[in-house]
Structure formats: C-alpha cells, structure tokens
SEVODO-101582 format. One record per residue: residue number from 1; y negated, z negated, x negated of N, C-alpha, C in turn. Coordinates in nm, 4 decimals. Layout:
BEGIN
{lofi NUM; {Y; Z; X}; {Y; Z; X}; {Y; Z; X}},
...
***
This chain:
BEGIN
{lofi 1; {0.1175; 0.0000; -0.0849}; {0.0000; 0.0000; 0.0000}; {-0.1238; 0.0000; -0.0895}},
{lofi 2; {-0.2162; 0.0869; -0.0611}; {-0.3375; 0.0955; -0.1420}; {-0.4327; -0.0189; -0.1069}},
{lofi 3; {-0.5315; -0.0420; -0.1929}; {-0.6329; -0.1438; -0.1649}; {-0.7078; -0.1113; -0.0370}},
{lofi 4; {-0.7359; 0.0171; -0.0145}; {-0.8058; 0.0581; 0.1079}; {-0.7213; 0.0267; 0.2316}},
{lofi 5; {-0.5910; 0.0524; 0.2229}; {-0.5015; 0.0202; 0.3343}; {-0.4975; -0.1302; 0.3592}},
{lofi 6; {-0.4937; -0.2071; 0.2516}; {-0.4933; -0.3534; 0.2646}; {-0.6206; -0.4032; 0.3313}},
{lofi 7; {-0.7338; -0.3440; 0.2938}; {-0.8614; -0.3829; 0.3551}; {-0.8608; -0.3530; 0.5046}},
{lofi 8; {-0.8080; -0.2368; 0.5419}; {-0.8020; -0.1988; 0.6831}; {-0.7101; -0.2941; 0.7586}},
{lofi 9; {-0.5957; -0.3247; 0.7020}; {-0.5009; -0.4150; 0.7655}; {-0.5615; -0.5544; 0.7825}},
{lofi 10; {-0.6277; -0.6045; 0.6798}; {-0.6907; -0.7363; 0.6877}; {-0.7991; -0.7385; 0.7953}},
{lofi 11; {-0.8816; -0.6346; 0.7977}; {-0.9875; -0.6277; 0.8981}; {-0.9294; -0.6215; 1.0391}},
{lofi 12; {-0.8220; -0.5474; 1.0559}; {-0.7571; -0.5376; 1.1872}; {-0.7000; -0.6726; 1.2289}},
{lofi 13; {-0.6341; -0.7429; 1.1384}; {-0.5772; -0.8740; 1.1699}; {-0.6858; -0.9711; 1.2146}},
{lofi 14; {-0.7935; -0.9777; 1.1391}; {-0.9020; -1.0691; 1.1739}; {-0.9672; -1.0263; 1.3046}},
{lofi 15; {-0.9901; -0.8962; 1.3223}; {-1.0519; -0.8467; 1.4456}; {-0.9682; -0.8756; 1.5689}},
{lofi 16; {-0.8389; -0.8517; 1.5590}; {-0.7486; -0.8797; 1.6714}; {-0.7475; -1.0295; 1.7008}},
{lofi 17; {-0.7457; -1.1113; 1.5991}; {-0.7447; -1.2572; 1.6175}; {-0.8715; -1.3032; 1.6882}},
{lofi 18; {-0.9858; -1.2510; 1.6463}; {-1.1129; -1.2872; 1.7098}; {-1.1149; -1.2447; 1.8561}},
{lofi 19; {-1.0703; -1.1238; 1.8844}; {-1.0690; -1.0748; 2.0230}; {-0.9718; -1.1553; 2.1090}},
{lofi 20; {-0.8579; -1.1894; 2.0535}; {-0.7582; -1.2661; 2.1292}; {-0.8134; -1.4036; 2.1671}},
{lofi 21; {-0.8793; -1.4703; 2.0746}; {-0.9366; -1.6017; 2.1060}; {-1.0441; -1.5896; 2.2134}},
{lofi 22; {-1.1251; -1.4855; 2.2082}; {-1.2277; -1.4646; 2.3115}; {-1.1641; -1.4377; 2.4469}},
{lofi 23; {-1.0606; -1.3563; 2.4495}; {-0.9925; -1.3260; 2.5758}; {-0.9276; -1.4513; 2.6335}},
{lofi 24; {-0.8659; -1.5301; 2.5497}; {-0.8016; -1.6530; 2.5972}; {-0.9055; -1.7513; 2.6498}},
{lofi 25; {-1.0228; -1.7588; 2.5864}; {-1.1295; -1.8437; 2.6380}; {-1.1712; -1.7966; 2.7773}},
{lofi 26; {-1.1815; -1.6674; 2.7959}; {-1.2179; -1.6144; 2.9285}; {-1.1142; -1.6551; 3.0331}},
{lofi 27; {-0.9891; -1.6583; 2.9960}; {-0.8843; -1.6999; 3.0902}; {-0.8971; -1.8480; 3.1231}},
{lofi 28; {-0.9273; -1.9283; 3.0222}; {-0.9494; -2.0710; 3.0480}; {-1.0677; -2.0874; 3.1432}},
{lofi 29; {-1.1760; -2.0171; 3.1170}; {-1.2942; -2.0275; 3.2026}; {-1.2620; -1.9859; 3.3462}},
{lofi 30; {-1.1857; -1.8798; 3.3628}; {-1.1472; -1.8344; 3.4968}; {-1.0650; -1.9413; 3.5677}},
{lofi 31; {-0.9745; -2.0034; 3.4959}; {-0.8919; -2.1098; 3.5548}; {-0.9784; -2.2293; 3.5929}},
{lofi 32; {-1.0607; -2.2734; 3.5004}; {-1.1431; -2.3917; 3.5246}; {-1.2376; -2.3689; 3.6424}},
{lofi 33; {-1.2858; -2.2471; 3.6585}; {-1.3741; -2.2156; 3.7714}; {-1.3049; -2.2382; 3.9060}},
{lofi 34; {-1.1738; -2.2310; 3.9079}; {-1.0983; -2.2480; 4.0329}; {-1.0570; -2.3925; 4.0595}},
{lofi 35; {-1.0713; -2.4773; 3.9601}; {-1.0193; -2.6132; 3.9708}; {-1.1294; -2.7153; 3.9971}},
{lofi 36; {-1.0975; -2.8124; 4.0786}; {-1.1870; -2.9271; 4.0981}; {-1.1692; -3.0215; 3.9795}},
{lofi 37; {-1.2578; -3.1173; 3.9667}; {-1.2430; -3.2175; 3.8611}; {-1.1107; -3.2913; 3.8771}},
{lofi 38; {-1.0745; -3.3235; 4.0000}; {-0.9455; -3.3904; 4.0226}; {-0.8294; -3.3035; 3.9736}},
{lofi 39; {-0.8349; -3.1745; 4.0005}; {-0.7280; -3.0846; 3.9567}; {-0.7257; -3.0682; 3.8049}},
{lofi 40; {-0.8422; -3.0716; 3.7417}; {-0.8474; -3.0623; 3.5947}; {-0.7724; -3.1772; 3.5278}},
{lofi 41; {-0.7701; -3.2900; 3.5947}; {-0.7127; -3.4103; 3.5342}; {-0.5840; -3.4567; 3.6034}},
{lofi 42; {-0.5308; -3.3750; 3.6929}; {-0.4100; -3.4134; 3.7667}; {-0.2887; -3.4124; 3.6747}},
{lofi 43; {-0.2069; -3.5119; 3.6922}; {-0.0792; -3.5185; 3.6204}; {0.0242; -3.5807; 3.7134}},
{lofi 44; {0.1445; -3.5254; 3.7098}; {0.2514; -3.5774; 3.7949}; {0.3201; -3.6971; 3.7318}},
{lofi 45; {0.3104; -3.7092; 3.6009}; {0.3689; -3.8224; 3.5294}; {0.2927; -3.8406; 3.3993}},
{lofi 46; {0.3122; -3.9519; 3.3358}; {0.2313; -3.9904; 3.2198}; {0.2490; -3.8988; 3.0986}},
{lofi 47; {0.3604; -3.8321; 3.0860}; {0.3789; -3.7460; 2.9686}; {0.3303; -3.6033; 2.9910}},
{lofi 48; {0.2856; -3.5725; 3.1116}; {0.2327; -3.4395; 3.1391}; {0.0874; -3.4318; 3.0907}},
{lofi 49; {0.0539; -3.3193; 3.0296}; {-0.0823; -3.2991; 2.9825}; {-0.1615; -3.2193; 3.0850}},
{lofi 50; {-0.2620; -3.2810; 3.1458}; {-0.3433; -3.2062; 3.2409}; {-0.4331; -3.1054; 3.1692}},
{lofi 51; {-0.4900; -3.0147; 3.2459}; {-0.5757; -2.9103; 3.1902}; {-0.6873; -2.9707; 3.1058}},
{lofi 52; {-0.7484; -3.0775; 3.1525}; {-0.8569; -3.1402; 3.0768}; {-0.8150; -3.1796; 2.9371}},
{lofi 53; {-0.7005; -3.2452; 2.9248}; {-0.6518; -3.2837; 2.7919}; {-0.6158; -3.1626; 2.7069}},
{lofi 54; {-0.5605; -3.0591; 2.7689}; {-0.5277; -2.9376; 2.6935}; {-0.6532; -2.8725; 2.6360}},
{lofi 55; {-0.7615; -2.8727; 2.7119}; {-0.8864; -2.8150; 2.6623}; {-0.9404; -2.8975; 2.5462}},
{lofi 56; {-0.9367; -3.0298; 2.5580}; {-0.9790; -3.1152; 2.4462}; {-0.8933; -3.0873; 2.3226}},
{lofi 57; {-0.7643; -3.0719; 2.3447}; {-0.6712; -3.0457; 2.2345}; {-0.6968; -2.9106; 2.1689}},
{lofi 58; {-0.7213; -2.8088; 2.2480}; {-0.7483; -2.6762; 2.1905}; {-0.8746; -2.6793; 2.1050}},
{lofi 59; {-0.9773; -2.7461; 2.1529}; {-1.0998; -2.7576; 2.0742}; {-1.0697; -2.8260; 1.9405}},
{lofi 60; {-0.9948; -2.9353; 1.9457}; {-0.9626; -3.0087; 1.8228}; {-0.8822; -2.9256; 1.7252}},
{lofi 61; {-0.7854; -2.8511; 1.7775}; {-0.7001; -2.7695; 1.6915}; {-0.7789; -2.6575; 1.6243}},
{lofi 62; {-0.8588; -2.5844; 1.7005}; {-0.9375; -2.4745; 1.6436}; {-1.0362; -2.5290; 1.5413}},
{lofi 63; {-1.0982; -2.6398; 1.5740}; {-1.1958; -2.6989; 1.4821}; {-1.1268; -2.7401; 1.3515}},
{lofi 64; {-1.0142; -2.8103; 1.3625}; {-0.9468; -2.8579; 1.2419}; {-0.8959; -2.7424; 1.1561}},
{lofi 65; {-0.8329; -2.6449; 1.2186}; {-0.7675; -2.5396; 1.1418}; {-0.8635; -2.4316; 1.0928}},
{lofi 66; {-0.9558; -2.3869; 1.1774}; {-1.0426; -2.2753; 1.1386}; {-1.1780; -2.3245; 1.0864}},
{lofi 67; {-1.2497; -2.4013; 1.1679}; {-1.3843; -2.4431; 1.1287}; {-1.3794; -2.5303; 1.0037}},
{lofi 68; {-1.2875; -2.6249; 1.0018}; {-1.2778; -2.7170; 0.8878}; {-1.1816; -2.6656; 0.7810}},
{lofi 69; {-1.0597; -2.6350; 0.8196}; {-0.9572; -2.5958; 0.7238}; {-0.9870; -2.4661; 0.6513}},
{lofi 70; {-1.0359; -2.3673; 0.7233}; {-1.0709; -2.2385; 0.6631}; {-1.2181; -2.2365; 0.6242}},
{lofi 71; {-1.3038; -2.2869; 0.7125}; {-1.4480; -2.2807; 0.6912}; {-1.5050; -2.3875; 0.6002}},
{lofi 72; {-1.4251; -2.4898; 0.5708}; {-1.4685; -2.5899; 0.4744}; {-1.5552; -2.7016; 0.5289}},
{lofi 73; {-1.5710; -2.7112; 0.6576}; {-1.6505; -2.8204; 0.7152}; {-1.5674; -2.9487; 0.7130}},
{lofi 74; {-1.6341; -3.0636; 0.7158}; {-1.5604; -3.1913; 0.7179}; {-1.4740; -3.2033; 0.8434}},
{lofi 75; {-1.3549; -3.2572; 0.8262}; {-1.2585; -3.2706; 0.9352}; {-1.2550; -3.4163; 0.9803}},
{lofi 76; {-1.2974; -3.4398; 1.1046}; {-1.2955; -3.5752; 1.1600}; {-1.2126; -3.5809; 1.2885}},
{lofi 77; {-1.1147; -3.4928; 1.2982}; {-1.0351; -3.4823; 1.4201}; {-0.9556; -3.6092; 1.4475}},
{lofi 78; {-0.9534; -3.6471; 1.5751}; {-0.8686; -3.7549; 1.6239}; {-0.7743; -3.6934; 1.7276}},
{lofi 79; {-0.6642; -3.6380; 1.6795}; {-0.5714; -3.5637; 1.7647}; {-0.5177; -3.6502; 1.8786}},
{lofi 80; {-0.4831; -3.7741; 1.8490}; {-0.4273; -3.8616; 1.9526}; {-0.5266; -3.8813; 2.0674}},
{lofi 81; {-0.6550; -3.8862; 2.0372}; {-0.7569; -3.9064; 2.1407}; {-0.7647; -3.7882; 2.2363}},
{lofi 82; {-0.7286; -3.6692; 2.1874}; {-0.7311; -3.5505; 2.2728}; {-0.6324; -3.5648; 2.3894}},
{lofi 83; {-0.5212; -3.6292; 2.3624}; {-0.4180; -3.6460; 2.4643}; {-0.4319; -3.7760; 2.5425}},
{lofi 84; {-0.4939; -3.8764; 2.4822}; {-0.5050; -4.0057; 2.5506}; {-0.6317; -4.0174; 2.6344}},
{lofi 85; {-0.7235; -3.9230; 2.6232}; {-0.8481; -3.9293; 2.7002}; {-0.8173; -3.9330; 2.8493}},
{lofi 86; {-0.8801; -4.0260; 2.9176}; {-0.8595; -4.0380; 3.0621}; {-0.9907; -4.0275; 3.1392}},
{lofi 87; {-1.1030; -4.0182; 3.0682}; {-1.2314; -3.9989; 3.1359}; {-1.2285; -3.8612; 3.2017}},
{lofi 88; {-1.2535; -3.8563; 3.3278}; {-1.2418; -3.7321; 3.4039}; {-1.3679; -3.6482; 3.3868}},
{lofi 89; {-1.3802; -3.5884; 3.2698}; {-1.4970; -3.5059; 3.2402}; {-1.5007; -3.3864; 3.3341}},
{lofi 90; {-1.6200; -3.3485; 3.3814}; {-1.6301; -3.2281; 3.4639}; {-1.6152; -3.1031; 3.3774}},
{lofi 91; {-1.5971; -2.9912; 3.4425}; {-1.5690; -2.8646; 3.3739}; {-1.6714; -2.8307; 3.2665}},
{lofi 92; {-1.8001; -2.8454; 3.2969}; {-1.9021; -2.8061; 3.1998}; {-1.8955; -2.8900; 3.0726}},
{lofi 93; {-1.8583; -3.0164; 3.0852}; {-1.8485; -3.1031; 2.9661}; {-1.7204; -3.0779; 2.8875}},
{lofi 94; {-1.6243; -3.0097; 2.9469}; {-1.5048; -2.9669; 2.8747}; {-1.5275; -2.8322; 2.8068}},
{lofi 95; {-1.5887; -2.7399; 2.8813}; {-1.6017; -2.6028; 2.8324}; {-1.7093; -2.5869; 2.7253}},
{lofi 96; {-1.8200; -2.6568; 2.7361}; {-1.9295; -2.6391; 2.6394}; {-1.8837; -2.6669; 2.4956}},
{lofi 97; {-1.8157; -2.7782; 2.4680}; {-1.7694; -2.8005; 2.3300}; {-1.6637; -2.6986; 2.2849}},
{lofi 98; {-1.5794; -2.6546; 2.3777}; {-1.4794; -2.5540; 2.3422}; {-1.5485; -2.4231; 2.3058}},
{lofi 99; {-1.6447; -2.3813; 2.3868}; {-1.7194; -2.2584; 2.3575}; {-1.7903; -2.2680; 2.2220}},
{lofi 100; {-1.8526; -2.3818; 2.1977}; {-1.9240; -2.4027; 2.0710}; {-1.8282; -2.3933; 1.9524}},
{lofi 101; {-1.7142; -2.4574; 1.9639}; {-1.6157; -2.4547; 1.8560}; {-1.5625; -2.3136; 1.8340}},
{lofi 102; {-1.5348; -2.2416; 1.9420}; {-1.4865; -2.1043; 1.9267}; {-1.5933; -2.0136; 1.8662}},
{lofi 103; {-1.7198; -2.0383; 1.8959}; {-1.8275; -1.9611; 1.8331}; {-1.8339; -1.9916; 1.6832}},
{lofi 104; {-1.8177; -2.1179; 1.6466}; {-1.8141; -2.1546; 1.5045}; {-1.6947; -2.0886; 1.4350}},
{lofi 105; {-1.5796; -2.0940; 1.5005}; {-1.4597; -2.0330; 1.4435}; {-1.4768; -1.8825; 1.4278}},
{lofi 106; {-1.5371; -1.8185; 1.5269}; {-1.5604; -1.6747; 1.5208}; {-1.6503; -1.6400; 1.4022}},
{lofi 107; {-1.7509; -1.7219; 1.3773}; {-1.8396; -1.6988; 1.2626}; {-1.7626; -1.7128; 1.1312}},
{lofi 108; {-1.6762; -1.8133; 1.1226}; {-1.5935; -1.8309; 1.0015}; {-1.5040; -1.7085; 0.9828}},
{lofi 109; {-1.4381; -1.6664; 1.0892}; {-1.3478; -1.5516; 1.0798}; {-1.4239; -1.4247; 1.0431}},
{lofi 110; {-1.5425; -1.4097; 1.0967}; {-1.6222; -1.2903; 1.0692}; {-1.6676; -1.2791; 0.9244}},
{lofi 111; {-1.6695; -1.3907; 0.8540}; {-1.7132; -1.3914; 0.7140}; {-1.5986; -1.3777; 0.6136}},
{lofi 112; {-1.4744; -1.3680; 0.6608}; {-1.3599; -1.3652; 0.5688}; {-1.3433; -1.2296; 0.5019}},
{lofi 113; {-1.3007; -1.2354; 0.3775}; {-1.2635; -1.1144; 0.3033}; {-1.1115; -1.1088; 0.2932}},
{lofi 114; {-1.0614; -0.9968; 0.2448}; {-0.9172; -0.9846; 0.2262}; {-0.8663; -1.0893; 0.1267}},
{lofi 115; {-0.9466; -1.1182; 0.0265}; {-0.9064; -1.2206; -0.0715}; {-0.8980; -1.3582; -0.0051}},
{lofi 116; {-0.9923; -1.3858; 0.0855}; {-0.9903; -1.5137; 0.1564}; {-0.8616; -1.5316; 0.2361}},
{lofi 117; {-0.8106; -1.4232; 0.2940}; {-0.6901; -1.4338; 0.3766}; {-0.5705; -1.4831; 0.2974}},
{lofi 118; {-0.5674; -1.4536; 0.1708}; {-0.4522; -1.4937; 0.0898}; {-0.4729; -1.6252; 0.0158}},
{lofi 119; {-0.5912; -1.6869; 0.0298}; {-0.6159; -1.8162; -0.0351}; {-0.5316; -1.9253; 0.0286}},
{lofi 120; {-0.4883; -2.0181; -0.0538}; {-0.4088; -2.1301; -0.0059}; {-0.5004; -2.2397; 0.0489}},
{lofi 121; {-0.4595; -2.2987; 0.1577}; {-0.5334; -2.4073; 0.2242}; {-0.4354; -2.5198; 0.2543}},
{lofi 122; {-0.4870; -2.6406; 0.2568}; {-0.4070; -2.7547; 0.3021}; {-0.4685; -2.7998; 0.4341}},
{lofi 123; {-0.3927; -2.7803; 0.5412}; {-0.4409; -2.8131; 0.6754}; {-0.3329; -2.8925; 0.7473}},
{lofi 124; {-0.3708; -3.0065; 0.7999}; {-0.2803; -3.0922; 0.8769}; {-0.1497; -3.1182; 0.8015}},
{lofi 125; {-0.1619; -3.1342; 0.6716}; {-0.0459; -3.1637; 0.5886}; {0.0347; -3.0426; 0.5462}},
{lofi 126; {-0.0065; -2.9235; 0.5853}; {0.0653; -2.8007; 0.5510}; {-0.0113; -2.7229; 0.4441}},
{lofi 127; {0.0603; -2.6723; 0.3456}; {0.0019; -2.5823; 0.2460}; {0.0348; -2.4404; 0.2904}},
{lofi 128; {-0.0692; -2.3620; 0.3208}; {-0.0469; -2.2284; 0.3738}; {-0.1664; -2.1394; 0.3439}},
{lofi 129; {-0.1492; -2.0103; 0.3676}; {-0.2589; -1.9172; 0.3449}; {-0.3552; -1.9205; 0.4643}},
{lofi 130; {-0.4740; -1.8710; 0.4416}; {-0.5710; -1.8580; 0.5497}; {-0.5140; -1.7694; 0.6603}},
{lofi 131; {-0.4473; -1.6624; 0.6231}; {-0.3856; -1.5737; 0.7211}; {-0.2887; -1.6521; 0.8098}},
{lofi 132; {-0.2073; -1.7356; 0.7497}; {-0.1123; -1.8165; 0.8253}; {-0.1859; -1.9120; 0.9181}},
{lofi 133; {-0.2945; -1.9724; 0.8705}; {-0.3718; -2.0652; 0.9531}; {-0.4270; -1.9944; 1.0763}},
{lofi 134; {-0.4789; -1.8744; 1.0572}; {-0.5329; -1.7972; 1.1695}; {-0.4211; -1.7634; 1.2675}},
{lofi 135; {-0.3095; -1.7187; 1.2165}; {-0.1956; -1.6844; 1.3017}; {-0.1521; -1.8065; 1.3823}},
{lofi 136; {-0.1448; -1.9210; 1.3169}; {-0.1071; -2.0444; 1.3856}; {-0.2028; -2.0741; 1.5005}},
{lofi 137; {-0.3323; -2.0651; 1.4742}; {-0.4313; -2.1007; 1.5763}; {-0.4219; -2.0073; 1.6959}},
{lofi 138; {-0.4116; -1.8779; 1.6720}; {-0.4047; -1.7828; 1.7827}; {-0.2784; -1.8069; 1.8652}},
{lofi 139; {-0.1665; -1.8258; 1.7987}; {-0.0399; -1.8494; 1.8681}; {-0.0447; -1.9807; 1.9457}},
{lofi 140; {-0.0935; -2.0862; 1.8841}; {-0.1036; -2.2179; 1.9460}; {-0.1977; -2.2136; 2.0667}},
{lofi 141; {-0.3120; -2.1503; 2.0492}; {-0.4108; -2.1382; 2.1563}; {-0.3497; -2.0658; 2.2758}},
{lofi 142; {-0.2844; -1.9554; 2.2491}; {-0.2238; -1.8744; 2.3538}; {-0.1172; -1.9526; 2.4305}},
{lofi 143; {-0.0379; -2.0301; 2.3598}; {0.0654; -2.1096; 2.4256}; {0.0076; -2.2094; 2.5242}},
{lofi 144; {-0.0974; -2.2784; 2.4826}; {-0.1588; -2.3756; 2.5725}; {-0.2356; -2.3081; 2.6857}},
{lofi 145; {-0.2916; -2.1910; 2.6608}; {-0.3563; -2.1180; 2.7699}; {-0.2513; -2.0830; 2.8757}},
{lofi 146; {-0.1316; -2.0483; 2.8336}; {-0.0232; -2.0254; 2.9295}; {0.0021; -2.1481; 3.0158}},
{lofi 147; {-0.0031; -2.2661; 2.9562}; {0.0143; -2.3891; 3.0336}; {-0.1007; -2.4086; 3.1326}},
{lofi 148; {-0.2226; -2.3775; 3.0893}; {-0.3392; -2.3913; 3.1767}; {-0.3284; -2.2938; 3.2939}},
{lofi 149; {-0.2847; -2.1731; 3.2660}; {-0.2658; -2.0741; 3.3725}; {-0.1600; -2.1235; 3.4715}},
{lofi 150; {-0.0489; -2.1728; 3.4205}; {0.0576; -2.2240; 3.5072}; {0.0054; -2.3382; 3.5935}},
{lofi 151; {-0.0665; -2.4335; 3.5325}; {-0.1186; -2.5478; 3.6079}; {-0.2176; -2.5015; 3.7142}},
{lofi 152; {-0.2976; -2.4011; 3.6822}; {-0.3945; -2.3486; 3.7785}; {-0.3230; -2.2823; 3.8952}},
{lofi 153; {-0.2200; -2.2054; 3.8668}; {-0.1425; -2.1431; 3.9748}; {-0.0766; -2.2496; 4.0621}},
{lofi 154; {-0.0268; -2.3548; 4.0003}; {0.0356; -2.4630; 4.0767}; {-0.0663; -2.5303; 4.1678}},
{lofi 155; {-0.1867; -2.5544; 4.1151}; {-0.2881; -2.6273; 4.1905}; {-0.3515; -2.5422; 4.3006}},
{lofi 156; {-0.3702; -2.4137; 4.2720}; {-0.4443; -2.3285; 4.3663}; {-0.3556; -2.2385; 4.4506}},
{lofi 157; {-0.2322; -2.2201; 4.4055}; {-0.1384; -2.1285; 4.4725}; {-0.1955; -1.9867; 4.4807}},
{lofi 158; {-0.2685; -1.9470; 4.3752}; {-0.3313; -1.8142; 4.3702}; {-0.2758; -1.7326; 4.2546}},
{lofi 159; {-0.2708; -1.6025; 4.2757}; {-0.2486; -1.5086; 4.1664}; {-0.3831; -1.4949; 4.0964}},
{lofi 160; {-0.3891; -1.5221; 3.9690}; {-0.5158; -1.5214; 3.8975}; {-0.5616; -1.3817; 3.8603}},
{lofi 161; {-0.4748; -1.2834; 3.8755}; {-0.5144; -1.1443; 3.8595}; {-0.5332; -1.0965; 3.7176}},
{lofi 162; {-0.4845; -1.1692; 3.6203}; {-0.5053; -1.1294; 3.4806}; {-0.4353; -0.9983; 3.4455}},
{lofi 163; {-0.3335; -0.9621; 3.5228}; {-0.2566; -0.8418; 3.4903}; {-0.2599; -0.7384; 3.6032}},
{lofi 164; {-0.3571; -0.7474; 3.6906}; {-0.3665; -0.6509; 3.8008}; {-0.3851; -0.5085; 3.7505}},
{lofi 165; {-0.4466; -0.4945; 3.6346}; {-0.4669; -0.3596; 3.5803}; {-0.3332; -0.2883; 3.5594}},
{lofi 166; {-0.2263; -0.3615; 3.5385}; {-0.0943; -0.2987; 3.5224}; {-0.0468; -0.2380; 3.6522}},
{lofi 167; {-0.0800; -0.3004; 3.7652}; {-0.0433; -0.2438; 3.8951}; {-0.1133; -0.1109; 3.9170}},
{lofi 168; {-0.2395; -0.1033; 3.8783}; {-0.3147; 0.0221; 3.8942}; {-0.2582; 0.1310; 3.8045}},
{lofi 169; {-0.2183; 0.0943; 3.6845}; {-0.1609; 0.1943; 3.5936}; {-0.0335; 0.2527; 3.6482}},
{lofi 170; {0.0553; 0.1678; 3.6990}; {0.1819; 0.2190; 3.7502}; {0.1598; 0.3031; 3.8756}},
{lofi 171; {0.0579; 0.2692; 3.9544}; {0.0278; 0.3505; 4.0731}; {-0.0299; 0.4870; 4.0343}},
{lofi 172; {-0.1002; 0.4919; 3.9211}; {-0.1587; 0.6174; 3.8721}; {-0.0536; 0.7074; 3.8072}},
{lofi 173; {0.0601; 0.6497; 3.7747}; {0.1683; 0.7295; 3.7197}; {0.1597; 0.7385; 3.5755}},
***
C-alpha cells in the first residue's frame, strides 16, 4: 500500500467514525424527544440501565477515550457515578453535556493525522493505538444507542422510522 493510499484510508476511517457518532447522536435525540422524564429514568429492576444513565455513560466514555485519551485533556471520569445516578435529570440536562462532549471529540478526531492513528495510548488500563480507541468508542456508542432505541420502542410502542428509507428503496425496485 502506498503512502497516498494509507492517507486516503486513514482519512476515510476518521471521516466514517465522525459521521457515525453524529448519526448516533441524532438517533439518541430522536428517542429522547419521544420520552418523558419518567420514561428516561424508568427501570424494571435495579440492574437495568435506564436511558438517562446510558446517556451519562456514553458521555463519560467518549470523553475518557477520545477527548482525554486521544486528545490529551485531563481525565476525571467517575464511571460508577454514571450508572448510580438517580437524579431524574430532564432531557436538556442530559443532552447538552453529551452534545458538548461529542463536539469536543469531533474536533479531536478532525485534527488527527495518519501518524496519530498509529500512536500508542493508555486508556482505561488498556495499551492500544489511537485507531483502536476510535473503533472502540464508535462500536461502544452504537451498542448503547441500540439499547436506547429498544427502550424507546418499549416505552412508546412506536416504530422510530430510522430505516423507513429501505422500504422506499424496495418499492422503487
């Protein structure tokens, strides 16, 4: 693979990662718009993570891994607090910090070079490359967004319409 090919591949990886995080945030926002504060914090049992806690957790994870771990900012994450929080924060107080953190992460990702992707980082006790850290965050974020979507469907009994465009494609032939 030539250096030019490597540069293109690195740029594509970072670009896809940035777009995926933005799309997943839009899905969270769509879900939260449908939920009441009670629904954001509903849990059927103590070990279930309600949407509110998942949003706190996603913010903490992105901040620790990308903003701090890749971007070099100080890491003051309290992961346990993300899951133990019981204050029923309203949607705007959940989404604003998540949006801010994702904007910070996007800025960090936008400044990366191909050399940066291969640099070793120590994050959450793991020694890994920046590329691996980004992959972890996107995969982790997406998994929890799936949980938020499921919880929203359970609470609202609605099809959220994220894949309606596929119905139109199949109808168009």
